[in-house]
N, CA, C and O atoms as CSV, one atom per row, in Angstrom:
chain,resi,resn,atom,element,x,y,z
A,1,MET,N,N,0.913,-1.149,0.010
A,1,MET,CA,C,-0.008,-0.044,-0.056
A,1,MET,C,C,0.922,1.192,0.065
A,1,MET,O,O,1.873,1.244,0.844
A,2,LEU,N,N,0.528,2.236,-0.833
A,2,LEU,CA,C,1.230,3.444,-0.803
A,2,LEU,C,C,0.582,4.506,0.228
A,2,LEU,O,O,-0.627,4.735,0.195
A,3,LEU,N,N,1.314,5.045,1.006
A,3,LEU,CA,C,0.916,6.077,1.831
A,3,LEU,C,C,1.634,7.286,1.586
A,3,LEU,O,O,2.790,7.204,1.171
A,4,TYR,N,N,1.004,8.607,1.826
A,4,TYR,CA,C,1.517,9.851,1.464
A,4,TYR,C,C,1.550,10.674,2.777
A,4,TYR,O,O,0.816,10.418,3.731
A,5,HIS,N,N,2.492,11.719,2.754
A,5,HIS,CA,C,2.769,12.699,3.696
A,5,HIS,C,C,2.909,14.142,3.214
A,5,HIS,O,O,3.955,14.475,2.657
A,6,GLY,N,N,2.094,14.864,3.362
A,6,GLY,CA,C,2.057,16.350,2.793
A,6,GLY,C,C,2.871,17.171,3.842
A,6,GLY,O,O,2.523,17.180,5.023
A,7,SER,N,N,3.952,17.856,3.396
A,7,SER,CA,C,4.750,18.780,4.327
A,7,SER,C,C,5.412,19.927,3.724
A,7,SER,O,O,5.376,20.055,2.500
A,8,PHE,N,N,6.059,20.840,4.514
A,8,PHE,CA,C,6.976,21.762,4.003
A,8,PHE,C,C,8.192,21.325,3.702
A,8,PHE,O,O,8.914,22.192,3.210
A,9,THR,N,N,8.795,19.978,3.865
A,9,THR,CA,C,9.940,19.641,3.565
A,9,THR,C,C,9.914,18.080,3.142
A,9,THR,O,O,8.986,17.362,3.512
A,10,GLN,N,N,10.732,17.702,2.532
A,10,GLN,CA,C,10.743,16.203,2.069
A,10,GLN,C,C,11.140,15.340,3.291
A,10,GLN,O,O,11.954,15.698,4.142
A,11,MET,N,N,10.500,14.205,3.282
A,11,MET,CA,C,10.637,13.158,4.478
A,11,MET,C,C,11.222,11.870,3.836
A,11,MET,O,O,10.446,11.008,3.426
A,12,PRO,N,N,12.557,11.715,3.738
A,12,PRO,CA,C,13.086,10.464,2.987
A,12,PRO,C,C,12.709,9.222,3.887
A,12,PRO,O,O,12.497,8.124,3.372
A,13,GLU,N,N,12.624,9.459,5.411
A,13,GLU,CA,C,12.348,8.324,6.135
A,13,GLU,C,C,11.509,8.905,7.330
A,13,GLU,O,O,11.546,10.096,7.639
A,14,ILE,N,N,10.770,7.983,7.959
A,14,ILE,CA,C,9.991,8.372,9.309
A,14,ILE,C,C,10.937,8.410,10.476
A,14,ILE,O,O,11.646,7.450,10.777
A,15,ASP,N,N,10.922,9.630,11.167
A,15,ASP,CA,C,11.712,9.758,12.395
A,15,ASP,C,C,10.803,10.098,13.571
A,15,ASP,O,O,10.524,11.287,13.730
A,16,LEU,N,N,10.344,9.255,14.351
A,16,LEU,CA,C,9.341,9.479,15.304
A,16,LEU,C,C,9.842,10.469,16.268
A,16,LEU,O,O,9.003,11.193,16.805
A,17,SER,N,N,11.253,10.630,16.609
A,17,SER,CA,C,11.785,11.559,17.424
A,17,SER,C,C,11.618,13.001,17.073
A,17,SER,O,O,11.927,13.867,17.891
A,18,LYS,N,N,11.175,13.280,15.968
A,18,LYS,CA,C,10.843,14.738,15.525
A,18,LYS,C,C,9.413,14.941,15.450
A,18,LYS,O,O,8.960,15.999,15.013
A,19,CYS,N,N,8.582,13.882,15.896
A,19,CYS,CA,C,7.093,14.243,15.924
A,19,CYS,C,C,6.625,14.776,17.108
A,19,CYS,O,O,7.105,14.392,18.175
A,20,LYS,N,N,5.637,15.718,17.059
A,20,LYS,CA,C,5.244,16.445,18.206
A,20,LYS,C,C,4.068,15.717,18.884
A,20,LYS,O,O,3.286,14.978,18.286
A,21,GLN,N,N,4.028,16.013,20.226
A,21,GLN,CA,C,2.896,15.364,21.148
A,21,GLN,C,C,1.658,16.238,21.017
A,21,GLN,O,O,1.646,17.422,20.678
A,22,GLY,N,N,0.644,15.495,21.329
A,22,GLY,CA,C,-0.635,16.278,21.369
A,22,GLY,C,C,-1.393,16.335,20.236
A,22,GLY,O,O,-2.287,17.175,20.140
A,23,LYS,N,N,-1.114,15.411,19.205
A,23,LYS,CA,C,-1.848,15.301,18.015
A,23,LYS,C,C,-3.044,14.633,18.163
A,23,LYS,O,O,-3.244,14.055,19.232
A,24,ASP,N,N,-4.052,14.597,17.111
A,24,ASP,CA,C,-5.305,13.915,17.269
A,24,ASP,C,C,-5.186,12.443,17.652
A,24,ASP,O,O,-5.909,11.943,18.513
A,25,PHE,N,N,-4.177,11.713,16.933
A,25,PHE,CA,C,-4.063,10.345,17.235
A,25,PHE,C,C,-2.915,10.009,17.913
A,25,PHE,O,O,-2.388,8.917,17.706
A,26,GLY,N,N,-2.333,11.006,18.901
A,26,GLY,CA,C,-1.301,10.706,19.640
A,26,GLY,C,C,0.000,11.092,18.888
A,26,GLY,O,O,-0.004,11.657,17.795
A,27,HIS,N,N,1.087,10.743,19.558
A,27,HIS,CA,C,2.575,10.860,19.078
A,27,HIS,C,C,2.744,10.075,17.961
A,27,HIS,O,O,2.489,8.875,18.064
A,28,GLY,N,N,3.115,10.514,16.942
A,28,GLY,CA,C,3.317,9.785,15.673
A,28,GLY,C,C,3.550,10.513,14.344
A,28,GLY,O,O,3.534,11.744,14.341
A,29,PHE,N,N,3.746,9.887,13.319
A,29,PHE,CA,C,3.948,10.348,11.962
A,29,PHE,C,C,2.706,10.135,11.114
A,29,PHE,O,O,2.371,8.969,10.903
A,30,TYR,N,N,1.984,11.125,10.605
A,30,TYR,CA,C,0.808,10.925,10.072
A,30,TYR,C,C,0.831,10.845,8.590
A,30,TYR,O,O,1.376,11.729,7.930
A,31,VAL,N,N,0.287,9.870,8.071
A,31,VAL,CA,C,0.215,9.577,6.664
A,31,VAL,C,C,-1.279,9.243,6.148
A,31,VAL,O,O,-2.111,8.924,6.998
A,32,THR,N,N,-1.600,9.297,4.966
A,32,THR,CA,C,-3.031,8.931,4.368
A,32,THR,C,C,-2.690,8.206,3.043
A,32,THR,O,O,-1.696,8.360,2.334
A,33,SER,N,N,-3.753,7.375,2.874
A,33,SER,CA,C,-3.777,6.605,1.580
A,33,SER,C,C,-4.291,7.483,0.379
A,33,SER,O,O,-4.394,6.960,-0.731
A,34,SER,N,N,-4.622,8.834,0.577
A,34,SER,CA,C,-5.061,9.803,-0.347
A,34,SER,C,C,-4.096,10.651,-0.726
A,34,SER,O,O,-3.653,11.401,0.143
A,35,TYR,N,N,-3.573,10.729,-2.033
A,35,TYR,CA,C,-2.591,11.793,-2.404
A,35,TYR,C,C,-3.172,13.291,-2.272
A,35,TYR,O,O,-2.537,14.267,-1.874
A,36,LYS,N,N,-4.474,13.262,-2.679
A,36,LYS,CA,C,-5.091,14.511,-2.465
A,36,LYS,C,C,-5.216,15.191,-1.111
A,36,LYS,O,O,-5.013,16.387,-0.905
A,37,GLN,N,N,-5.560,14.319,-0.252
A,37,GLN,CA,C,-5.518,14.576,1.242
A,37,GLN,C,C,-4.235,15.119,1.756
A,37,GLN,O,O,-4.146,16.096,2.500
A,38,ALA,N,N,-3.197,14.373,1.275
A,38,ALA,CA,C,-1.722,14.779,1.677
A,38,ALA,C,C,-1.465,16.107,1.095
A,38,ALA,O,O,-0.831,16.931,1.754
A,39,GLN,N,N,-1.935,16.407,-0.170
A,39,GLN,CA,C,-1.843,17.796,-0.777
A,39,GLN,C,C,-2.356,18.785,0.016
A,39,GLN,O,O,-1.776,19.836,0.285
A,40,SER,N,N,-3.587,18.410,0.443
A,40,SER,CA,C,-4.411,19.649,1.256
A,40,SER,C,C,-3.730,19.796,2.519
A,40,SER,O,O,-4.124,20.727,3.221
A,41,PHE,N,N,-2.779,19.067,2.964
A,41,PHE,CA,C,-2.192,19.244,4.358
A,41,PHE,C,C,-0.769,20.165,4.160
A,41,PHE,O,O,-0.201,20.699,5.112
A,42,VAL,N,N,-0.373,20.239,2.971
A,42,VAL,CA,C,0.823,21.101,2.684
A,42,VAL,C,C,0.665,22.498,3.161
A,42,VAL,O,O,1.496,22.907,3.972
A,43,PRO,N,N,-0.285,23.283,2.770
A,43,PRO,CA,C,-0.375,24.663,3.200
A,43,PRO,C,C,-0.533,24.864,4.805
A,43,PRO,O,O,-0.195,25.870,5.428
A,44,LEU,N,N,-1.100,23.727,5.317
A,44,LEU,CA,C,-1.166,23.983,6.789
A,44,LEU,C,C,0.173,23.760,7.405
A,44,LEU,O,O,0.526,24.457,8.357
A,45,SER,N,N,0.987,22.765,6.881
A,45,SER,CA,C,2.300,22.623,7.219
A,45,SER,C,C,3.198,23.664,7.126
A,45,SER,O,O,3.978,23.947,8.035
A,46,VAL,N,N,3.119,24.341,5.911
A,46,VAL,CA,C,3.975,25.524,5.603
A,46,VAL,C,C,3.570,26.684,6.477
A,46,VAL,O,O,4.404,27.363,7.075
A,47,ASN,N,N,2.152,26.914,6.545
A,47,ASN,CA,C,1.804,28.005,7.318
A,47,ASN,C,C,2.112,27.975,8.748
A,47,ASN,O,O,2.330,29.013,9.374
A,48,LYS,N,N,2.139,26.705,9.330
A,48,LYS,CA,C,2.647,26.610,10.742
A,48,LYS,C,C,4.167,26.909,10.971
A,48,LYS,O,O,4.573,27.503,11.969
A,49,GLN,N,N,4.948,26.464,9.999
A,49,GLN,CA,C,6.313,26.787,9.888
A,49,GLN,C,C,6.654,28.311,9.765
A,49,GLN,O,O,7.578,28.839,10.385
A,50,VAL,N,N,5.845,28.942,8.932
A,50,VAL,CA,C,5.987,30.307,8.757
A,50,VAL,C,C,5.586,31.123,10.122
A,50,VAL,O,O,6.338,32.004,10.541
A,51,LYS,N,N,4.466,30.816,10.741
A,51,LYS,CA,C,4.141,31.346,11.986
A,51,LYS,C,C,5.233,31.104,13.144
A,51,LYS,O,O,5.416,31.952,14.018
A,52,GLU,N,N,5.818,30.113,13.103
A,52,GLU,CA,C,6.935,29.802,14.078
A,52,GLU,C,C,8.131,30.397,13.700
A,52,GLU,O,O,9.037,30.370,14.532
A,53,GLY,N,N,8.347,30.967,12.553
A,53,GLY,CA,C,9.494,31.729,12.098
A,53,GLY,C,C,10.570,30.806,11.571
A,53,GLY,O,O,11.741,31.183,11.515
A,54,LEU,N,N,10.175,29.559,11.170
A,54,LEU,CA,C,11.216,28.502,10.730
A,54,LEU,C,C,11.184,28.586,9.385
A,54,LEU,O,O,12.144,28.049,8.831
A,55,LEU,N,N,10.199,29.207,8.527
A,55,LEU,CA,C,10.389,29.577,7.086
A,55,LEU,C,C,9.952,30.897,6.863
A,55,LEU,O,O,9.135,31.494,7.565
A,56,PRO,N,N,10.595,31.387,5.735
A,56,PRO,CA,C,10.298,32.797,5.250
A,56,PRO,C,C,8.770,32.778,4.757
A,56,PRO,O,O,8.254,31.733,4.359
A,57,SER,N,N,8.150,33.871,4.803
A,57,SER,CA,C,6.684,34.152,4.446
A,57,SER,C,C,6.575,33.912,2.931
A,57,SER,O,O,5.505,33.500,2.483
A,58,ASP,N,N,7.502,34.118,2.208
A,58,ASP,CA,C,7.303,33.950,0.717
A,58,ASP,C,C,7.713,32.586,0.318
A,58,ASP,O,O,7.973,32.391,-0.869
A,59,THR,N,N,7.799,31.644,1.150
A,59,THR,CA,C,8.241,30.118,0.845
A,59,THR,C,C,7.148,29.667,-0.259
A,59,THR,O,O,5.998,30.092,-0.359
A,60,SER,N,N,7.742,28.776,-0.998
A,60,SER,CA,C,6.852,27.967,-1.945
A,60,SER,C,C,7.198,26.395,-1.814
A,60,SER,O,O,7.124,25.597,-2.748
A,61,SER,N,N,7.624,26.064,-0.379
A,61,SER,CA,C,7.923,24.690,-0.259
A,61,SER,C,C,6.611,23.943,-0.303
A,61,SER,O,O,5.589,24.354,0.247
A,62,SER,N,N,6.704,22.768,-1.022
A,62,SER,CA,C,5.710,21.830,-1.108
A,62,SER,C,C,6.015,20.425,-1.564
A,62,SER,O,O,6.219,20.123,-2.740
A,63,TYR,N,N,6.031,19.619,-0.582
A,63,TYR,CA,C,6.354,18.128,-0.827
A,63,TYR,C,C,5.368,17.131,-0.270
A,63,TYR,O,O,4.813,17.200,0.826
A,64,ILE,N,N,5.219,16.104,-1.274
A,64,ILE,CA,C,4.391,14.971,-0.923
A,64,ILE,C,C,5.540,13.718,-0.753
A,64,ILE,O,O,6.216,13.297,-1.691
A,65,SER,N,N,5.595,13.324,0.346
A,65,SER,CA,C,6.558,12.092,0.574
A,65,SER,C,C,5.693,10.793,0.330
A,65,SER,O,O,4.551,10.764,0.790
A,66,VAL,N,N,6.157,9.796,-0.325
A,66,VAL,CA,C,5.515,8.540,-0.629
A,66,VAL,C,C,6.224,7.396,0.312
A,66,VAL,O,O,7.450,7.342,0.415
A,67,PHE,N,N,5.473,6.617,0.893
A,67,PHE,CA,C,6.022,5.454,1.650
A,67,PHE,C,C,5.229,4.289,1.231
A,67,PHE,O,O,4.028,4.345,0.964
A,68,LYS,N,N,6.036,3.113,1.181
A,68,LYS,CA,C,5.421,1.743,1.069
A,68,LYS,C,C,5.092,1.103,2.290
A,68,LYS,O,O,5.984,1.037,3.137
A,69,PHE,N,N,3.924,0.594,2.553
A,69,PHE,CA,C,3.538,0.131,3.766
A,69,PHE,C,C,3.175,-1.418,3.613
A,69,PHE,O,O,2.424,-1.815,2.722
A,70,HIS,N,N,3.705,-2.169,4.455
A,70,HIS,CA,C,3.568,-3.582,4.349
A,70,HIS,C,C,2.988,-4.072,5.771
A,70,HIS,O,O,3.709,-3.965,6.763
A,71,LEU,N,N,1.806,-4.562,5.866
A,71,LEU,CA,C,1.175,-4.961,7.124
A,71,LEU,C,C,2.031,-6.309,7.551
A,71,LEU,O,O,2.340,-7.193,6.752
A,72,ASN,N,N,2.311,-6.305,8.766
A,72,ASN,CA,C,2.956,-7.556,9.352
A,72,ASN,C,C,2.338,-7.826,10.712
A,72,ASN,O,O,1.634,-6.957,11.228
A,73,SER,N,N,2.550,-8.916,11.286
A,73,SER,CA,C,2.024,-9.390,12.560
A,73,SER,C,C,2.583,-8.619,13.753
A,73,SER,O,O,2.085,-8.711,14.876
A,74,GLU,N,N,3.587,-7.892,13.479
A,74,GLU,CA,C,4.213,-7.071,14.626
A,74,GLU,C,C,3.541,-5.841,14.832
A,74,GLU,O,O,3.828,-5.187,15.834
A,75,ILE,N,N,2.628,-5.398,13.977
A,75,ILE,CA,C,1.790,-4.136,13.949
A,75,ILE,C,C,0.586,-4.432,14.430
A,75,ILE,O,O,-0.087,-5.267,13.825
A,76,SER,N,N,0.088,-3.821,15.586
A,76,SER,CA,C,-1.296,-3.824,16.032
A,76,SER,C,C,-1.896,-2.658,15.554
A,76,SER,O,O,-1.302,-1.581,15.602
A,77,ILE,N,N,-3.231,-2.798,15.013
A,77,ILE,CA,C,-3.930,-1.704,14.279
A,77,ILE,C,C,-5.369,-1.665,15.051
A,77,ILE,O,O,-5.957,-2.703,15.355
A,78,HIS,N,N,-5.833,-0.465,15.314
A,78,HIS,CA,C,-7.178,-0.293,15.521
A,78,HIS,C,C,-7.840,0.716,14.551
A,78,HIS,O,O,-7.469,1.886,14.452
A,79,LEU,N,N,-8.828,0.178,13.860
A,79,LEU,CA,C,-9.436,1.182,12.749
A,79,LEU,C,C,-10.696,1.542,13.266
A,79,LEU,O,O,-11.514,0.722,13.682
A,80,PHE,N,N,-10.860,2.774,13.244
A,80,PHE,CA,C,-12.097,3.528,13.607
A,80,PHE,C,C,-12.875,3.618,12.260
A,80,PHE,O,O,-12.448,4.288,11.319
A,81,ASN,N,N,-14.033,2.914,12.216
A,81,ASN,CA,C,-14.856,2.966,11.161
A,81,ASN,C,C,-15.595,4.159,10.811
A,81,ASN,O,O,-16.004,4.398,9.675
A,82,ALA,N,N,-15.750,4.892,11.815
A,82,ALA,CA,C,-16.476,6.165,11.737
A,82,ALA,C,C,-15.944,7.198,12.653
A,82,ALA,O,O,-15.225,6.873,13.598
A,83,ALA,N,N,-16.296,8.550,12.392
A,83,ALA,CA,C,-15.998,9.464,13.433
A,83,ALA,C,C,-17.063,9.582,14.366
A,83,ALA,O,O,-17.724,10.619,14.413
A,84,ASP,N,N,-17.310,8.531,15.179
A,84,ASP,CA,C,-18.395,8.411,16.192
A,84,ASP,C,C,-17.874,8.805,17.539
A,84,ASP,O,O,-16.773,9.347,17.628
A,85,ARG,N,N,-18.589,8.568,18.557
A,85,ARG,CA,C,-18.264,8.942,19.930
A,85,ARG,C,C,-16.921,8.271,20.484
A,85,ARG,O,O,-16.160,8.968,21.155
A,86,ASN,N,N,-16.606,6.898,20.212
A,86,ASN,CA,C,-15.341,6.309,20.547
A,86,ASN,C,C,-14.233,7.159,19.826
A,86,ASN,O,O,-13.261,7.571,20.458
A,87,TRP,N,N,-14.381,7.379,18.654
A,87,TRP,CA,C,-13.114,8.098,17.838
A,87,TRP,C,C,-13.162,9.423,18.470
A,87,TRP,O,O,-12.043,9.808,18.810
A,88,LEU,N,N,-14.250,10.346,18.764
A,88,LEU,CA,C,-14.140,11.653,19.415
A,88,LEU,C,C,-13.404,11.485,20.686
A,88,LEU,O,O,-12.492,12.277,20.923
A,89,HIS,N,N,-13.723,10.427,21.645
A,89,HIS,CA,C,-13.163,10.517,22.942
A,89,HIS,C,C,-11.720,10.158,22.705
A,89,HIS,O,O,-10.929,10.717,23.465
A,90,PHE,N,N,-11.232,9.363,21.833
A,90,PHE,CA,C,-9.994,8.997,21.602
A,90,PHE,C,C,-9.110,10.305,21.123
A,90,PHE,O,O,-8.022,10.586,21.627
A,91,VAL,N,N,-9.667,10.969,20.202
A,91,VAL,CA,C,-9.060,12.324,19.652
A,91,VAL,C,C,-8.987,13.224,20.770
A,91,VAL,O,O,-7.918,13.804,20.963
A,92,ALA,N,N,-10.046,13.447,21.602
A,92,ALA,CA,C,-9.911,14.263,22.882
A,92,ALA,C,C,-8.884,14.111,23.906
A,92,ALA,O,O,-8.229,14.952,24.520
A,93,SER,N,N,-8.902,12.749,23.945
A,93,SER,CA,C,-7.909,12.267,25.086
A,93,SER,C,C,-6.375,12.451,24.736
A,93,SER,O,O,-5.467,12.547,25.562
A,94,ASN,N,N,-6.261,12.482,23.407
A,94,ASN,CA,C,-4.938,12.769,22.878
A,94,ASN,C,C,-4.529,14.326,22.863
A,94,ASN,O,O,-3.388,14.743,23.064
A,95,ARG,N,N,-5.538,15.024,22.619
A,95,ARG,CA,C,-5.314,16.590,22.585
A,95,ARG,C,C,-5.049,17.117,23.930
A,95,ARG,O,O,-4.264,18.053,24.077
A,96,ARG,N,N,-5.714,16.521,25.015
A,96,ARG,CA,C,-5.527,17.001,26.385
A,96,ARG,C,C,-5.404,15.856,27.241
A,96,ARG,O,O,-6.384,15.203,27.602
A,97,LYS,N,N,-4.121,15.575,27.602
A,97,LYS,CA,C,-3.709,14.487,28.399
A,97,LYS,C,C,-4.530,14.235,29.589
A,97,LYS,O,O,-4.653,13.048,29.894
A,98,SER,N,N,-5.107,15.091,30.309
A,98,SER,CA,C,-5.866,14.874,31.493
A,98,SER,C,C,-7.289,14.577,31.330
A,98,SER,O,O,-8.037,14.443,32.298
A,99,LEU,N,N,-7.678,14.472,30.091
A,99,LEU,CA,C,-9.021,14.194,29.689
A,99,LEU,C,C,-9.117,12.677,29.173
A,99,LEU,O,O,-8.479,12.303,28.189
A,100,LEU,N,N,-9.915,11.875,29.871
A,100,LEU,CA,C,-10.163,10.502,29.502
A,100,LEU,C,C,-8.876,9.773,29.283
A,100,LEU,O,O,-8.730,9.258,28.175
A,101,PRO,N,N,-7.826,9.637,30.254
A,101,PRO,CA,C,-6.761,9.063,30.180
A,101,PRO,C,C,-6.960,7.424,30.016
A,101,PRO,O,O,-6.136,6.805,29.342
A,102,GLU,N,N,-7.889,6.846,30.543
A,102,GLU,CA,C,-8.369,5.483,30.356
A,102,GLU,C,C,-8.544,5.248,28.984
A,102,GLU,O,O,-8.086,4.185,28.566
A,103,ILE,N,N,-9.195,6.120,28.052
A,103,ILE,CA,C,-9.366,5.861,26.624
A,103,ILE,C,C,-8.000,5.653,25.975
A,103,ILE,O,O,-7.704,4.643,25.336
A,104,ARG,N,N,-7.183,6.704,26.194
A,104,ARG,CA,C,-5.725,6.822,25.667
A,104,ARG,C,C,-5.064,5.494,25.898
A,104,ARG,O,O,-4.599,4.817,24.981
A,105,ASN,N,N,-5.046,5.174,27.089
A,105,ASN,CA,C,-4.374,3.967,27.530
A,105,ASN,C,C,-4.910,2.592,27.005
A,105,ASN,O,O,-4.189,1.595,26.994
A,106,GLN,N,N,-6.025,2.585,26.633
A,106,GLN,CA,C,-6.802,1.440,26.064
A,106,GLN,C,C,-6.075,1.193,24.713
A,106,GLN,O,O,-5.896,0.067,24.249
A,107,TYR,N,N,-5.713,2.228,24.185
A,107,TYR,CA,C,-5.110,2.106,22.572
A,107,TYR,C,C,-3.568,2.273,22.605
A,107,TYR,O,O,-2.883,2.235,21.584
A,108,SER,N,N,-3.088,2.455,23.814
A,108,SER,CA,C,-1.466,2.719,23.697
A,108,SER,C,C,-0.638,1.884,22.935
A,108,SER,O,O,0.393,2.351,22.452
A,109,SER,N,N,-0.988,0.558,22.740
A,109,SER,CA,C,-0.135,-0.347,21.954
A,109,SER,C,C,-0.568,-0.658,20.620
A,109,SER,O,O,-0.138,-1.636,20.008
A,110,VAL,N,N,-1.416,0.155,20.150
A,110,VAL,CA,C,-1.875,0.036,18.831
A,110,VAL,C,C,-1.832,1.231,17.825
A,110,VAL,O,O,-1.975,2.380,18.244
A,111,VAL,N,N,-1.647,0.979,16.566
A,111,VAL,CA,C,-1.564,1.958,15.625
A,111,VAL,C,C,-3.059,2.211,15.414
A,111,VAL,O,O,-3.851,1.274,15.308
A,112,THR,N,N,-3.471,3.635,15.349
A,112,THR,CA,C,-4.807,4.007,15.115
A,112,THR,C,C,-4.971,4.557,13.690
A,112,THR,O,O,-4.037,5.153,13.154
A,113,CYS,N,N,-6.193,4.358,13.045
A,113,CYS,CA,C,-6.439,4.796,11.677
A,113,CYS,C,C,-7.829,5.544,11.682
A,113,CYS,O,O,-8.278,6.019,10.639
């Protein structure tokens, strides 16, 4: 399966040490199976870097990195089939660590989609 990551910079490999905390699905590197969706995240990534003073405001940085994903038995995955109550509670618990920690802990050893 091909997965895409839209960003202000090229990502030749995934480095989890550079990932920020407090994201919707927890600490991690976010990819999508949709090239179009990855493209839509590029302006958000660029604007964030400009606001933090890490890129000049006249930048035209735009990169879509492509990764091949092979599912194996060492990876545990939980798939949310809908943006329902369980999904919302999981996202909320990742955004604010003091909120619903039992939900976040329930999924602490799985990759979420």
